[in-house]
PDBQT receptor file of N, H, CA, C and O in Angstrom, charges set to zero:
ATOM      1  N   MET A   1      31.252-201.681 264.573  1.00  0.00    +0.000 N 
ATOM      2  CA  MET A   1      30.941-201.109 263.276  1.00  0.00    +0.000 C 
ATOM      3  C   MET A   1      31.966-201.626 262.268  1.00  0.00    +0.000 C 
ATOM      4  O   MET A   1      33.167-201.626 262.539  1.00  0.00    +0.000 OA
ATOM      5  N   LEU A   2      31.498-202.055 261.134  1.00  0.00    +0.000 N 
ATOM      6  H   LEU A   2      30.523-202.055 260.913  1.00  0.00    +0.000 HD
ATOM      7  CA  LEU A   2      32.334-202.588 260.066  1.00  0.00    +0.000 C 
ATOM      8  C   LEU A   2      32.367-201.571 258.928  1.00  0.00    +0.000 C 
ATOM      9  O   LEU A   2      31.319-201.154 258.434  1.00  0.00    +0.000 OA
ATOM     10  N   VAL A   3      33.559-201.177 258.518  1.00  0.00    +0.000 N 
ATOM     11  H   VAL A   3      34.409-201.516 258.920  1.00  0.00    +0.000 HD
ATOM     12  CA  VAL A   3      33.699-200.151 257.497  1.00  0.00    +0.000 C 
ATOM     13  C   VAL A   3      34.502-200.717 256.332  1.00  0.00    +0.000 C 
ATOM     14  O   VAL A   3      35.582-201.276 256.521  1.00  0.00    +0.000 OA
ATOM     15  N   PHE A   4      33.966-200.565 255.132  1.00  0.00    +0.000 N 
ATOM     16  H   PHE A   4      33.088-200.111 254.978  1.00  0.00    +0.000 HD
ATOM     17  CA  PHE A   4      34.675-200.949 253.921  1.00  0.00    +0.000 C 
ATOM     18  C   PHE A   4      34.898-199.693 253.100  1.00  0.00    +0.000 C 
ATOM     19  O   PHE A   4      34.041-198.811 253.048  1.00  0.00    +0.000 OA
ATOM     20  N   PHE A   5      36.035-199.621 252.469  1.00  0.00    +0.000 N 
ATOM     21  H   PHE A   5      36.731-200.338 252.511  1.00  0.00    +0.000 HD
ATOM     22  CA  PHE A   5      36.300-198.469 251.634  1.00  0.00    +0.000 C 
ATOM     23  C   PHE A   5      37.083-198.903 250.413  1.00  0.00    +0.000 C 
ATOM     24  O   PHE A   5      37.683-199.978 250.386  1.00  0.00    +0.000 OA
ATOM     25  N   LYS A   6      37.066-198.068 249.427  1.00  0.00    +0.000 N 
ATOM     26  H   LYS A   6      36.578-197.195 249.449  1.00  0.00    +0.000 HD
ATOM     27  CA  LYS A   6      37.805-198.324 248.197  1.00  0.00    +0.000 C 
ATOM     28  C   LYS A   6      39.097-197.538 248.256  1.00  0.00    +0.000 C 
ATOM     29  O   LYS A   6      39.094-196.333 248.511  1.00  0.00    +0.000 OA
ATOM     30  N   LYS A   7      40.203-198.225 248.019  1.00  0.00    +0.000 N 
ATOM     31  H   LYS A   7      40.207-199.203 247.811  1.00  0.00    +0.000 HD
ATOM     32  CA  LYS A   7      41.515-197.592 248.057  1.00  0.00    +0.000 C 
ATOM     33  C   LYS A   7      42.195-197.815 246.718  1.00  0.00    +0.000 C 
ATOM     34  O   LYS A   7      42.221-198.937 246.212  1.00  0.00    +0.000 OA
ATOM     35  N   THR A   8      42.736-196.778 246.154  1.00  0.00    +0.000 N 
ATOM     36  H   THR A   8      42.716-195.866 246.565  1.00  0.00    +0.000 HD
ATOM     37  CA  THR A   8      43.485-196.866 244.911  1.00  0.00    +0.000 C 
ATOM     38  C   THR A   8      44.950-196.590 245.215  1.00  0.00    +0.000 C 
ATOM     39  O   THR A   8      45.293-195.609 245.874  1.00  0.00    +0.000 OA
ATOM     40  N   ILE A   9      45.806-197.479 244.718  1.00  0.00    +0.000 N 
ATOM     41  H   ILE A   9      45.528-198.276 244.183  1.00  0.00    +0.000 HD
ATOM     42  CA  ILE A   9      47.244-197.321 244.913  1.00  0.00    +0.000 C 
ATOM     43  C   ILE A   9      47.884-197.158 243.545  1.00  0.00    +0.000 C 
ATOM     44  O   ILE A   9      47.581-197.906 242.615  1.00  0.00    +0.000 OA
ATOM     45  N   SER A  10      48.756-196.193 243.429  1.00  0.00    +0.000 N 
ATOM     46  H   SER A  10      49.002-195.585 244.184  1.00  0.00    +0.000 HD
ATOM     47  CA  SER A  10      49.484-195.977 242.189  1.00  0.00    +0.000 C 
ATOM     48  C   SER A  10      50.418-197.156 241.934  1.00  0.00    +0.000 C 
ATOM     49  O   SER A  10      51.139-197.593 242.831  1.00  0.00    +0.000 OA
ATOM     50  N   PHE A  11      50.399-197.655 240.730  1.00  0.00    +0.000 N 
ATOM     51  H   PHE A  11      49.813-197.300 240.001  1.00  0.00    +0.000 HD
ATOM     52  CA  PHE A  11      51.223-198.795 240.342  1.00  0.00    +0.000 C 
ATOM     53  C   PHE A  11      52.696-198.547 240.653  1.00  0.00    +0.000 C 
ATOM     54  O   PHE A  11      53.402-199.458 241.085  1.00  0.00    +0.000 OA
ATOM     55  N   ASP A  12      53.153-197.340 240.440  1.00  0.00    +0.000 N 
ATOM     56  H   ASP A  12      52.579-196.599 240.089  1.00  0.00    +0.000 HD
ATOM     57  CA  ASP A  12      54.566-196.995 240.644  1.00  0.00    +0.000 C 
ATOM     58  C   ASP A  12      54.994-197.051 242.106  1.00  0.00    +0.000 C 
ATOM     59  O   ASP A  12      56.186-197.162 242.393  1.00  0.00    +0.000 OA
ATOM     60  N   THR A  13      54.038-196.974 243.038  1.00  0.00    +0.000 N 
ATOM     61  H   THR A  13      53.070-196.883 242.805  1.00  0.00    +0.000 HD
ATOM     62  CA  THR A  13      54.397-196.940 244.454  1.00  0.00    +0.000 C 
ATOM     63  C   THR A  13      54.371-198.320 245.114  1.00  0.00    +0.000 C 
ATOM     64  O   THR A  13      54.688-198.433 246.298  1.00  0.00    +0.000 OA
ATOM     65  N   ILE A  14      54.002-199.364 244.381  1.00  0.00    +0.000 N 
ATOM     66  H   ILE A  14      53.744-199.271 243.419  1.00  0.00    +0.000 HD
ATOM     67  CA  ILE A  14      53.949-200.708 244.960  1.00  0.00    +0.000 C 
ATOM     68  C   ILE A  14      55.365-201.188 245.244  1.00  0.00    +0.000 C 
ATOM     69  O   ILE A  14      56.214-201.232 244.354  1.00  0.00    +0.000 OA
ATOM     70  N   GLU A  15      55.602-201.548 246.510  1.00  0.00    +0.000 N 
ATOM     71  H   GLU A  15      54.913-201.512 247.233  1.00  0.00    +0.000 HD
ATOM     72  CA  GLU A  15      56.918-202.020 246.945  1.00  0.00    +0.000 C 
ATOM     73  C   GLU A  15      56.968-203.532 247.095  1.00  0.00    +0.000 C 
ATOM     74  O   GLU A  15      57.999-204.149 246.828  1.00  0.00    +0.000 OA
ATOM     75  N   LYS A  16      55.850-204.140 247.523  1.00  0.00    +0.000 N 
ATOM     76  H   LYS A  16      55.013-203.639 247.740  1.00  0.00    +0.000 HD
ATOM     77  CA  LYS A  16      55.837-205.578 247.767  1.00  0.00    +0.000 C 
ATOM     78  C   LYS A  16      54.402-206.093 247.699  1.00  0.00    +0.000 C 
ATOM     79  O   LYS A  16      53.468-205.410 248.116  1.00  0.00    +0.000 OA
ATOM     80  N   ILE A  17      54.236-207.310 247.166  1.00  0.00    +0.000 N 
ATOM     81  H   ILE A  17      54.995-207.866 246.827  1.00  0.00    +0.000 HD
ATOM     82  CA  ILE A  17      52.933-207.978 247.122  1.00  0.00    +0.000 C 
ATOM     83  C   ILE A  17      53.122-209.384 247.678  1.00  0.00    +0.000 C 
ATOM     84  O   ILE A  17      53.990-210.132 247.230  1.00  0.00    +0.000 OA
ATOM     85  N   GLU A  18      52.288-209.732 248.669  1.00  0.00    +0.000 N 
ATOM     86  H   GLU A  18      51.582-209.124 249.033  1.00  0.00    +0.000 HD
ATOM     87  CA  GLU A  18      52.328-211.062 249.272  1.00  0.00    +0.000 C 
ATOM     88  C   GLU A  18      50.915-211.621 249.365  1.00  0.00    +0.000 C 
ATOM     89  O   GLU A  18      49.957-210.877 249.576  1.00  0.00    +0.000 OA
ATOM     90  N   GLU A  19      50.792-212.941 249.205  1.00  0.00    +0.000 N 
ATOM     91  H   GLU A  19      51.571-213.545 249.033  1.00  0.00    +0.000 HD
ATOM     92  CA  GLU A  19      49.495-213.568 249.434  1.00  0.00    +0.000 C 
ATOM     93  C   GLU A  19      49.322-213.741 250.930  1.00  0.00    +0.000 C 
ATOM     94  O   GLU A  19      50.283-214.032 251.641  1.00  0.00    +0.000 OA
ATOM     95  N   THR A  20      48.103-213.565 251.408  1.00  0.00    +0.000 N 
ATOM     96  H   THR A  20      47.322-213.328 250.830  1.00  0.00    +0.000 HD
ATOM     97  CA  THR A  20      47.821-213.680 252.831  1.00  0.00    +0.000 C 
ATOM     98  C   THR A  20      46.402-214.180 253.030  1.00  0.00    +0.000 C 
ATOM     99  O   THR A  20      45.554-214.041 252.148  1.00  0.00    +0.000 OA
ATOM    100  N   GLU A  21      46.152-214.753 254.173  1.00  0.00    +0.000 N 
ATOM    101  H   GLU A  21      46.840-214.867 254.890  1.00  0.00    +0.000 HD
ATOM    102  CA  GLU A  21      44.794-215.158 254.543  1.00  0.00    +0.000 C 
ATOM    103  C   GLU A  21      44.218-214.181 255.555  1.00  0.00    +0.000 C 
ATOM    104  O   GLU A  21      43.083-214.348 256.001  1.00  0.00    +0.000 OA
ATOM    105  N   LYS A  22      44.983-213.169 255.921  1.00  0.00    +0.000 N 
ATOM    106  H   LYS A  22      45.906-213.033 255.559  1.00  0.00    +0.000 HD
ATOM    107  CA  LYS A  22      44.507-212.176 256.884  1.00  0.00    +0.000 C 
ATOM    108  C   LYS A  22      43.517-211.243 256.215  1.00  0.00    +0.000 C 
ATOM    109  O   LYS A  22      43.472-211.129 254.991  1.00  0.00    +0.000 OA
ATOM    110  N   GLY A  23      42.734-210.586 257.036  1.00  0.00    +0.000 N 
ATOM    111  H   GLY A  23      42.771-210.679 258.030  1.00  0.00    +0.000 HD
ATOM    112  CA  GLY A  23      41.759-209.638 256.500  1.00  0.00    +0.000 C 
ATOM    113  C   GLY A  23      40.353-210.153 256.710  1.00  0.00    +0.000 C 
ATOM    114  O   GLY A  23      40.164-211.223 257.289  1.00  0.00    +0.000 OA
ATOM    115  N   PHE A  24      39.390-209.428 256.261  1.00  0.00    +0.000 N 
ATOM    116  H   PHE A  24      39.544-208.559 255.791  1.00  0.00    +0.000 HD
ATOM    117  CA  PHE A  24      37.993-209.783 256.458  1.00  0.00    +0.000 C 
ATOM    118  C   PHE A  24      37.510-210.720 255.365  1.00  0.00    +0.000 C 
ATOM    119  O   PHE A  24      37.745-210.469 254.183  1.00  0.00    +0.000 OA
ATOM    120  N   ASN A  25      36.841-211.791 255.747  1.00  0.00    +0.000 N 
ATOM    121  H   ASN A  25      36.650-211.995 256.707  1.00  0.00    +0.000 HD
ATOM    122  CA  ASN A  25      36.295-212.756 254.794  1.00  0.00    +0.000 C 
ATOM    123  C   ASN A  25      34.824-212.520 254.494  1.00  0.00    +0.000 C 
ATOM    124  O   ASN A  25      34.315-212.991 253.477  1.00  0.00    +0.000 OA
ATOM    125  N   PHE A  26      34.147-211.806 255.354  1.00  0.00    +0.000 N 
ATOM    126  H   PHE A  26      34.560-211.423 256.180  1.00  0.00    +0.000 HD
ATOM    127  CA  PHE A  26      32.686-211.745 255.296  1.00  0.00    +0.000 C 
ATOM    128  C   PHE A  26      32.142-211.307 253.938  1.00  0.00    +0.000 C 
ATOM    129  O   PHE A  26      31.248-211.959 253.400  1.00  0.00    +0.000 OA
ATOM    130  N   PHE A  27      32.653-210.238 253.384  1.00  0.00    +0.000 N 
ATOM    131  H   PHE A  27      33.380-209.708 253.821  1.00  0.00    +0.000 HD
ATOM    132  CA  PHE A  27      32.192-209.752 252.079  1.00  0.00    +0.000 C 
ATOM    133  C   PHE A  27      33.283-209.845 251.020  1.00  0.00    +0.000 C 
ATOM    134  O   PHE A  27      33.251-209.119 250.027  1.00  0.00    +0.000 OA
ATOM    135  N   ALA A  28      34.237-210.728 251.227  1.00  0.00    +0.000 N 
ATOM    136  H   ALA A  28      34.263-211.318 252.033  1.00  0.00    +0.000 HD
ATOM    137  CA  ALA A  28      35.383-210.819 250.321  1.00  0.00    +0.000 C 
ATOM    138  C   ALA A  28      34.968-211.253 248.928  1.00  0.00    +0.000 C 
ATOM    139  O   ALA A  28      34.073-212.081 248.763  1.00  0.00    +0.000 OA
ATOM    140  N   LEU A  29      35.624-210.689 247.931  1.00  0.00    +0.000 N 
ATOM    141  H   LEU A  29      36.352-210.016 248.065  1.00  0.00    +0.000 HD
ATOM    142  CA  LEU A  29      35.382-211.052 246.542  1.00  0.00    +0.000 C 
ATOM    143  C   LEU A  29      36.162-212.297 246.147  1.00  0.00    +0.000 C 
ATOM    144  O   LEU A  29      35.831-212.950 245.157  1.00  0.00    +0.000 OA
ATOM    145  N   ALA A  30      37.181-212.624 246.904  1.00  0.00    +0.000 N 
ATOM    146  H   ALA A  30      37.450-212.093 247.708  1.00  0.00    +0.000 HD
ATOM    147  CA  ALA A  30      38.023-213.777 246.586  1.00  0.00    +0.000 C 
ATOM    148  C   ALA A  30      38.396-214.483 247.883  1.00  0.00    +0.000 C 
ATOM    149  O   ALA A  30      38.335-213.887 248.959  1.00  0.00    +0.000 OA
ATOM    150  N   ASN A  31      38.779-215.739 247.783  1.00  0.00    +0.000 N 
ATOM    151  H   ASN A  31      38.829-216.223 246.909  1.00  0.00    +0.000 HD
ATOM    152  CA  ASN A  31      39.136-216.505 248.975  1.00  0.00    +0.000 C 
ATOM    153  C   ASN A  31      40.461-216.058 249.577  1.00  0.00    +0.000 C 
ATOM    154  O   ASN A  31      40.587-215.994 250.800  1.00  0.00    +0.000 OA
ATOM    155  N   SER A  32      41.436-215.752 248.757  1.00  0.00    +0.000 N 
ATOM    156  H   SER A  32      41.333-215.804 247.764  1.00  0.00    +0.000 HD
ATOM    157  CA  SER A  32      42.720-215.316 249.289  1.00  0.00    +0.000 C 
ATOM    158  C   SER A  32      42.908-213.831 249.027  1.00  0.00    +0.000 C 
ATOM    159  O   SER A  32      42.359-213.261 248.083  1.00  0.00    +0.000 OA
ATOM    160  N   LYS A  33      43.687-213.242 249.880  1.00  0.00    +0.000 N 
ATOM    161  H   LYS A  33      44.133-213.704 250.646  1.00  0.00    +0.000 HD
ATOM    162  CA  LYS A  33      43.909-211.799 249.779  1.00  0.00    +0.000 C 
ATOM    163  C   LYS A  33      45.350-211.517 249.418  1.00  0.00    +0.000 C 
ATOM    164  O   LYS A  33      46.211-212.391 249.512  1.00  0.00    +0.000 OA
ATOM    165  N   LEU A  34      45.601-210.294 249.007  1.00  0.00    +0.000 N 
ATOM    166  H   LEU A  34      44.901-209.584 248.931  1.00  0.00    +0.000 HD
ATOM    167  CA  LEU A  34      46.951-209.832 248.735  1.00  0.00    +0.000 C 
ATOM    168  C   LEU A  34      47.271-208.706 249.701  1.00  0.00    +0.000 C 
ATOM    169  O   LEU A  34      46.492-207.768 249.866  1.00  0.00    +0.000 OA
ATOM    170  N   LYS A  35      48.436-208.814 250.337  1.00  0.00    +0.000 N 
ATOM    171  H   LYS A  35      49.069-209.576 250.203  1.00  0.00    +0.000 HD
ATOM    172  CA  LYS A  35      48.932-207.718 251.168  1.00  0.00    +0.000 C 
ATOM    173  C   LYS A  35      49.869-206.922 250.274  1.00  0.00    +0.000 C 
ATOM    174  O   LYS A  35      50.905-207.423 249.836  1.00  0.00    +0.000 OA
ATOM    175  N   ILE A  36      49.496-205.683 250.011  1.00  0.00    +0.000 N 
ATOM    176  H   ILE A  36      48.655-205.276 250.367  1.00  0.00    +0.000 HD
ATOM    177  CA  ILE A  36      50.279-204.817 249.133  1.00  0.00    +0.000 C 
ATOM    178  C   ILE A  36      50.896-203.712 249.972  1.00  0.00    +0.000 C 
ATOM    179  O   ILE A  36      50.202-202.995 250.692  1.00  0.00    +0.000 OA
ATOM    180  N   THR A  37      52.214-203.588 249.864  1.00  0.00    +0.000 N 
ATOM    181  H   THR A  37      52.778-204.170 249.279  1.00  0.00    +0.000 HD
ATOM    182  CA  THR A  37      52.939-202.537 250.570  1.00  0.00    +0.000 C 
ATOM    183  C   THR A  37      53.207-201.409 249.584  1.00  0.00    +0.000 C 
ATOM    184  O   THR A  37      53.757-201.616 248.502  1.00  0.00    +0.000 OA
ATOM    185  N   SER A  38      52.799-200.209 249.990  1.00  0.00    +0.000 N 
ATOM    186  H   SER A  38      52.352-200.041 250.868  1.00  0.00    +0.000 HD
ATOM    187  CA  SER A  38      52.973-199.023 249.172  1.00  0.00    +0.000 C 
ATOM    188  C   SER A  38      53.333-197.855 250.080  1.00  0.00    +0.000 C 
ATOM    189  O   SER A  38      52.626-197.564 251.044  1.00  0.00    +0.000 OA
ATOM    190  N   LYS A  39      54.422-197.199 249.769  1.00  0.00    +0.000 N 
ATOM    191  H   LYS A  39      54.997-197.435 248.985  1.00  0.00    +0.000 HD
ATOM    192  CA  LYS A  39      54.902-196.062 250.561  1.00  0.00    +0.000 C 
ATOM    193  C   LYS A  39      55.030-196.422 252.040  1.00  0.00    +0.000 C 
ATOM    194  O   LYS A  39      54.714-195.615 252.915  1.00  0.00    +0.000 OA
ATOM    195  N   GLY A  40      55.503-197.654 252.310  1.00  0.00    +0.000 N 
ATOM    196  H   GLY A  40      55.759-198.308 251.599  1.00  0.00    +0.000 HD
ATOM    197  CA  GLY A  40      55.733-198.081 253.676  1.00  0.00    +0.000 C 
ATOM    198  C   GLY A  40      54.497-198.512 254.447  1.00  0.00    +0.000 C 
ATOM    199  O   GLY A  40      54.613-198.885 255.615  1.00  0.00    +0.000 OA
ATOM    200  N   LYS A  41      53.320-198.476 253.840  1.00  0.00    +0.000 N 
ATOM    201  H   LYS A  41      53.225-198.173 252.892  1.00  0.00    +0.000 HD
ATOM    202  CA  LYS A  41      52.085-198.888 254.501  1.00  0.00    +0.000 C 
ATOM    203  C   LYS A  41      51.571-200.173 253.867  1.00  0.00    +0.000 C 
ATOM    204  O   LYS A  41      51.705-200.383 252.661  1.00  0.00    +0.000 OA
ATOM    205  N   ASN A  42      50.976-201.037 254.705  1.00  0.00    +0.000 N 
ATOM    206  H   ASN A  42      50.867-200.867 255.684  1.00  0.00    +0.000 HD
ATOM    207  CA  ASN A  42      50.417-202.297 254.229  1.00  0.00    +0.000 C 
ATOM    208  C   ASN A  42      48.905-202.191 254.083  1.00  0.00    +0.000 C 
ATOM    209  O   ASN A  42      48.225-201.618 254.935  1.00  0.00    +0.000 OA
ATOM    210  N   TYR A  43      48.391-202.749 252.998  1.00  0.00    +0.000 N 
ATOM    211  H   TYR A  43      48.943-203.215 252.306  1.00  0.00    +0.000 HD
ATOM    212  CA  TYR A  43      46.961-202.785 252.734  1.00  0.00    +0.000 C 
ATOM    213  C   TYR A  43      46.582-204.217 252.361  1.00  0.00    +0.000 C 
ATOM    214  O   TYR A  43      47.339-204.900 251.671  1.00  0.00    +0.000 OA
ATOM    215  N   ILE A  44      45.424-204.669 252.810  1.00  0.00    +0.000 N 
ATOM    216  H   ILE A  44      44.809-204.114 253.370  1.00  0.00    +0.000 HD
ATOM    217  CA  ILE A  44      44.913-205.992 252.444  1.00  0.00    +0.000 C 
ATOM    218  C   ILE A  44      43.836-205.792 251.397  1.00  0.00    +0.000 C 
ATOM    219  O   ILE A  44      42.874-205.055 251.609  1.00  0.00    +0.000 OA
ATOM    220  N   PHE A  45      44.009-206.466 250.247  1.00  0.00    +0.000 N 
ATOM    221  H   PHE A  45      44.791-207.065 250.074  1.00  0.00    +0.000 HD
ATOM    222  CA  PHE A  45      43.044-206.369 249.158  1.00  0.00    +0.000 C 
ATOM    223  C   PHE A  45      42.502-207.749 248.822  1.00  0.00    +0.000 C 
ATOM    224  O   PHE A  45      43.240-208.734 248.819  1.00  0.00    +0.000 OA
ATOM    225  N   SER A  46      41.239-207.808 248.545  1.00  0.00    +0.000 N 
ATOM    226  H   SER A  46      40.640-207.008 248.547  1.00  0.00    +0.000 HD
ATOM    227  CA  SER A  46      40.623-209.005 247.997  1.00  0.00    +0.000 C 
ATOM    228  C   SER A  46      40.380-208.704 246.530  1.00  0.00    +0.000 C 
ATOM    229  O   SER A  46      39.554-207.858 246.190  1.00  0.00    +0.000 OA
ATOM    230  N   ILE A  47      41.103-209.399 245.664  1.00  0.00    +0.000 N 
ATOM    231  H   ILE A  47      41.774-210.087 245.941  1.00  0.00    +0.000 HD
ATOM    232  CA  ILE A  47      41.059-209.097 244.235  1.00  0.00    +0.000 C 
ATOM    233  C   ILE A  47      40.395-210.253 243.514  1.00  0.00    +0.000 C 
ATOM    234  O   ILE A  47      40.840-211.396 243.614  1.00  0.00    +0.000 OA
ATOM    235  N   LYS A  48      39.340-209.954 242.794  1.00  0.00    +0.000 N 
ATOM    236  H   LYS A  48      38.979-209.025 242.713  1.00  0.00    +0.000 HD
ATOM    237  CA  LYS A  48      38.546-210.979 242.129  1.00  0.00    +0.000 C 
ATOM    238  C   LYS A  48      39.368-211.784 241.118  1.00  0.00    +0.000 C 
ATOM    239  O   LYS A  48      39.293-213.012 241.103  1.00  0.00    +0.000 OA
ATOM    240  N   GLU A  49      40.126-211.127 240.303  1.00  0.00    +0.000 N 
ATOM    241  H   GLU A  49      40.187-210.129 240.316  1.00  0.00    +0.000 HD
ATOM    242  CA  GLU A  49      40.955-211.779 239.279  1.00  0.00    +0.000 C 
ATOM    243  C   GLU A  49      42.424-211.730 239.708  1.00  0.00    +0.000 C 
ATOM    244  O   GLU A  49      43.271-211.168 239.013  1.00  0.00    +0.000 OA
ATOM    245  N   LYS A  50      42.703-212.328 240.864  1.00  0.00    +0.000 N 
ATOM    246  H   LYS A  50      42.014-212.784 241.428  1.00  0.00    +0.000 HD
ATOM    247  CA  LYS A  50      44.028-212.253 241.478  1.00  0.00    +0.000 C 
ATOM    248  C   LYS A  50      45.140-212.755 240.554  1.00  0.00    +0.000 C 
ATOM    249  O   LYS A  50      46.179-212.106 240.431  1.00  0.00    +0.000 OA
ATOM    250  N   ASP A  51      44.935-213.893 239.911  1.00  0.00    +0.000 N 
ATOM    251  H   ASP A  51      44.092-214.420 240.011  1.00  0.00    +0.000 HD
ATOM    252  CA  ASP A  51      45.971-214.459 239.048  1.00  0.00    +0.000 C 
ATOM    253  C   ASP A  51      46.314-213.541 237.879  1.00  0.00    +0.000 C 
ATOM    254  O   ASP A  51      47.484-213.381 237.531  1.00  0.00    +0.000 OA
ATOM    255  N   ILE A  52      45.297-212.946 237.280  1.00  0.00    +0.000 N 
ATOM    256  H   ILE A  52      44.347-213.077 237.563  1.00  0.00    +0.000 HD
ATOM    257  CA  ILE A  52      45.523-212.010 236.172  1.00  0.00    +0.000 C 
ATOM    258  C   ILE A  52      46.252-210.765 236.683  1.00  0.00    +0.000 C 
ATOM    259  O   ILE A  52      47.171-210.268 236.031  1.00  0.00    +0.000 OA
ATOM    260  N   PHE A  53      45.842-210.267 237.844  1.00  0.00    +0.000 N 
ATOM    261  H   PHE A  53      45.096-210.670 238.374  1.00  0.00    +0.000 HD
ATOM    262  CA  PHE A  53      46.488-209.100 238.438  1.00  0.00    +0.000 C 
ATOM    263  C   PHE A  53      47.974-209.372 238.672  1.00  0.00    +0.000 C 
ATOM    264  O   PHE A  53      48.822-208.560 238.302  1.00  0.00    +0.000 OA
ATOM    265  N   LEU A  54      48.293-210.532 239.296  1.00  0.00    +0.000 N 
ATOM    266  H   LEU A  54      47.604-211.192 239.596  1.00  0.00    +0.000 HD
ATOM    267  CA  LEU A  54      49.686-210.864 239.582  1.00  0.00    +0.000 C 
ATOM    268  C   LEU A  54      50.500-211.044 238.299  1.00  0.00    +0.000 C 
ATOM    269  O   LEU A  54      51.672-210.673 238.245  1.00  0.00    +0.000 OA
ATOM    270  N   GLU A  55      49.880-211.607 237.284  1.00  0.00    +0.000 N 
ATOM    271  H   GLU A  55      48.927-211.909 237.328  1.00  0.00    +0.000 HD
ATOM    272  CA  GLU A  55      50.564-211.777 236.003  1.00  0.00    +0.000 C 
ATOM    273  C   GLU A  55      50.914-210.423 235.395  1.00  0.00    +0.000 C 
ATOM    274  O   GLU A  55      52.033-210.219 234.926  1.00  0.00    +0.000 OA
ATOM    275  N   LYS A  56      49.957-209.500 235.404  1.00  0.00    +0.000 N 
ATOM    276  H   LYS A  56      49.047-209.665 235.785  1.00  0.00    +0.000 HD
ATOM    277  CA  LYS A  56      50.189-208.172 234.824  1.00  0.00    +0.000 C 
ATOM    278  C   LYS A  56      51.238-207.393 235.611  1.00  0.00    +0.000 C 
ATOM    279  O   LYS A  56      52.108-206.751 235.023  1.00  0.00    +0.000 OA
ATOM    280  N   VAL A  57      51.156-207.449 236.944  1.00  0.00    +0.000 N 
ATOM    281  H   VAL A  57      50.448-207.971 237.422  1.00  0.00    +0.000 HD
ATOM    282  CA  VAL A  57      52.161-206.760 237.758  1.00  0.00    +0.000 C 
ATOM    283  C   VAL A  57      53.531-207.382 237.499  1.00  0.00    +0.000 C 
ATOM    284  O   VAL A  57      54.521-206.664 237.356  1.00  0.00    +0.000 OA
ATOM    285  N   GLY A  58      53.591-208.708 237.440  1.00  0.00    +0.000 N 
ATOM    286  H   GLY A  58      52.787-209.290 237.556  1.00  0.00    +0.000 HD
ATOM    287  CA  GLY A  58      54.849-209.407 237.214  1.00  0.00    +0.000 C 
ATOM    288  C   GLY A  58      55.496-209.062 235.885  1.00  0.00    +0.000 C 
ATOM    289  O   GLY A  58      56.720-209.105 235.759  1.00  0.00    +0.000 OA
ATOM    290  N   ASP A  59      54.682-208.721 234.890  1.00  0.00    +0.000 N 
ATOM    291  H   ASP A  59      53.688-208.686 234.992  1.00  0.00    +0.000 HD
ATOM    292  CA  ASP A  59      55.223-208.325 233.590  1.00  0.00    +0.000 C 
ATOM    293  C   ASP A  59      56.074-207.058 233.691  1.00  0.00    +0.000 C 
ATOM    294  O   ASP A  59      57.012-206.867 232.917  1.00  0.00    +0.000 OA
ATOM    295  N   TYR A  60      55.738-206.198 234.648  1.00  0.00    +0.000 N 
ATOM    296  H   TYR A  60      54.975-206.352 235.277  1.00  0.00    +0.000 HD
ATOM    297  CA  TYR A  60      56.418-204.902 234.753  1.00  0.00    +0.000 C 
ATOM    298  C   TYR A  60      57.278-204.765 236.008  1.00  0.00    +0.000 C 
ATOM    299  O   TYR A  60      58.302-204.081 236.001  1.00  0.00    +0.000 OA
ATOM    300  N   LYS A  61      56.848-205.428 237.087  1.00  0.00    +0.000 N 
ATOM    301  H   LYS A  61      56.017-205.984 237.093  1.00  0.00    +0.000 HD
ATOM    302  CA  LYS A  61      57.554-205.278 238.360  1.00  0.00    +0.000 C 
ATOM    303  C   LYS A  61      57.671-206.629 239.063  1.00  0.00    +0.000 C 
ATOM    304  O   LYS A  61      57.177-206.787 240.179  1.00  0.00    +0.000 OA
ATOM    305  N   SER A  62      58.300-207.577 238.438  1.00  0.00    +0.000 N 
ATOM    306  H   SER A  62      58.701-207.448 237.531  1.00  0.00    +0.000 HD
ATOM    307  CA  SER A  62      58.373-208.923 238.994  1.00  0.00    +0.000 C 
ATOM    308  C   SER A  62      59.085-208.985 240.338  1.00  0.00    +0.000 C 
ATOM    309  O   SER A  62      58.869-209.924 241.104  1.00  0.00    +0.000 OA
ATOM    310  N   ASP A  63      59.925-208.007 240.638  1.00  0.00    +0.000 N 
ATOM    311  H   ASP A  63      60.100-207.244 240.015  1.00  0.00    +0.000 HD
ATOM    312  CA  ASP A  63      60.675-208.012 241.893  1.00  0.00    +0.000 C 
ATOM    313  C   ASP A  63      59.820-207.692 243.110  1.00  0.00    +0.000 C 
ATOM    314  O   ASP A  63      60.299-207.857 244.232  1.00  0.00    +0.000 OA
ATOM    315  N   VAL A  64      58.586-207.245 242.947  1.00  0.00    +0.000 N 
ATOM    316  H   VAL A  64      58.197-207.110 242.036  1.00  0.00    +0.000 HD
ATOM    317  CA  VAL A  64      57.736-206.896 244.086  1.00  0.00    +0.000 C 
ATOM    318  C   VAL A  64      56.883-208.052 244.572  1.00  0.00    +0.000 C 
ATOM    319  O   VAL A  64      56.320-207.979 245.664  1.00  0.00    +0.000 OA
ATOM    320  N   ILE A  65      56.774-209.108 243.798  1.00  0.00    +0.000 N 
ATOM    321  H   ILE A  65      57.232-209.168 242.911  1.00  0.00    +0.000 HD
ATOM    322  CA  ILE A  65      55.914-210.239 244.155  1.00  0.00    +0.000 C 
ATOM    323  C   ILE A  65      56.724-211.225 244.992  1.00  0.00    +0.000 C 
ATOM    324  O   ILE A  65      57.725-211.778 244.537  1.00  0.00    +0.000 OA
ATOM    325  N   LYS A  66      56.262-211.432 246.239  1.00  0.00    +0.000 N 
ATOM    326  H   LYS A  66      55.449-210.983 246.609  1.00  0.00    +0.000 HD
ATOM    327  CA  LYS A  66      56.945-212.338 247.167  1.00  0.00    +0.000 C 
ATOM    328  C   LYS A  66      56.089-213.582 247.370  1.00  0.00    +0.000 C 
ATOM    329  O   LYS A  66      54.866-213.496 247.477  1.00  0.00    +0.000 OA
ATOM    330  N   GLU A  67      56.744-214.736 247.423  1.00  0.00    +0.000 N 
ATOM    331  H   GLU A  67      57.738-214.805 247.336  1.00  0.00    +0.000 HD
ATOM    332  CA  GLU A  67      56.016-215.992 247.641  1.00  0.00    +0.000 C 
ATOM    333  C   GLU A  67      56.332-216.570 248.987  1.00  0.00    +0.000 C 
ATOM    334  O   GLU A  67      55.810-217.626 249.344  1.00  0.00    +0.000 OA
TER     335      GLU A  67
């Protein structure tokens, strides 16, 4: 059984963002995914406008984006 769900993470709780190829590709909105760590837990997100998202996060929390 394949389960997809929508998860919302508070901007203030983001600890780390990394690009990753892990996660499900079947219904992905984007080719690459972001692994976002929040409150000690890791989540894999497929973000359609990834570059814009990273730019906006970087404007406020540049220390969380890892390359």
